[in-house]
Phi, psi and omega in degrees: 000171185202166177243143181229148175254138187248131181233122175260124185219172175250136178070157172133194190270141174232136175257166187234162182212165181238203178015146183290122174232116181257128179214138175279136186226165168242133185278123186264155179272119177209126181223047175241144177278185182295339180273352183102345188276151178297126181251118177255126177235138184291117186301320181292318175295315183300318178291326175296318179291325185287325186113157185290346185263352184281140177224131182254122176305146172295151176295136181086359179277163176274134187221159170255137180243127188243098183298334175301320182283329180295332177295346181268001177284166182212154176291147179232167184267198187300154181055012177281116185287144166209171180238128180257125189233126177266121186256133176240110179299145180228164181282115184289340183296332180273002179286144174269126192293322180308142186283117182276163171276344186293128182110345183249018174294133180297138177297152189279093176262144182291150178262337177239112178196165169217155181230138181222132174280132190281136178267166173300329176295317180300334188251001180291154179300329182254005184271185170229182184256118180275121180257131177305144182302312184297327182288321177299311186287341181276321189260316185279151175301151180305134178276153172268101187275014166279343176281149180229108357278164174290121180223165173197161175260133174253132179243115180237160173247147177252187184304326185270003178074023170281144182261129174244136176250125178237146178267123177256120182225149184241108189200180176099175176229107354291154183299144177204161186273129179230151165253126188243264184302127176100340181294315186292325175296319179296316178299316179289316179296324174272001182050052182275147175227163180304134183107331175287170182234149169245143176237136172244137179226158165247117182279186185296339178266011184060021175279134179275131183228160181226138180223166183225146171237129179270143177292151178284114182243142176289131176275114187287328185210147174243137172314146180297334185285344181289135182298151169292158180302318177298322176293320173299314179301314186293321187292316180287323175293330174289324176293325179291322182286327184291320181291322183291321186284329183255005181054043180251151185290138167221168186242141178225166183232137187236120177253092190291348178265349178286330181199137178289353185278116171289139181238002173233108188245133178295138185314313185297319180292319180297311184294324183291326182282326186279314188257336184272343179234124174283107184270143176222157179297134180089354182294136170272144178217167182243145182227139178278138178232144174274130182273175181300319182267028171071026166261190177223153177218000000 
């Protein structure tokens, strides 16, 4: 079992592993960037970008780590969210068998948000972003419809705490909500393409924030300097095995948009699924799926 320190960041490296290695770990507390300075990431925006089905174990909780699931992760470009977790192997023989609730606290997902898959028009150089009417009325400040045309400036923050200013206007035939001035700069800076998604949320402090999700695109070619998949698998598996045998801490990166498979599972959740439910051939069960607009069914 182990204790882990959890670090939530945007963008970055993801490592891979192969074969199934089951080891109990502990999640350690860590919230510093590489320079040693404390790095704060808005949890609600992180979870909105990650998706409604993503669950992060609580800091200090006991978890199971599966390198085989870890091997399904992939490197991502700018603004792709990930979680950095430091795992500390512990002696499973000292574990108390009763299933604790610690580690199963629901992750913090925003209550007010909308997600839209970008169209070619949304990402064109001279275009704007068309906002669904219900989303604009729910999240954006009220427009003054006595103005012709009704307009306002929206100031939003991203995961890096950068500020973006968009002109929100209500115009056209039929009339619709658009983000115009400032939108093209945002699209270019984030290198967004049709098929990617943009999210707007209001966090618990009622701040308006923006995040992105990149569409899964097949990588046609890899630079010659990139290690082969087998080499990466062997290296990470060896590091995990070495840490387990020596009870030494090691760090992993979790990118929830790269693959839906969790590879760090809270101990209580794992034991509940393995020992709490008797599975039999022919048994019916339900599964959660993420919808296109970031809901779940």
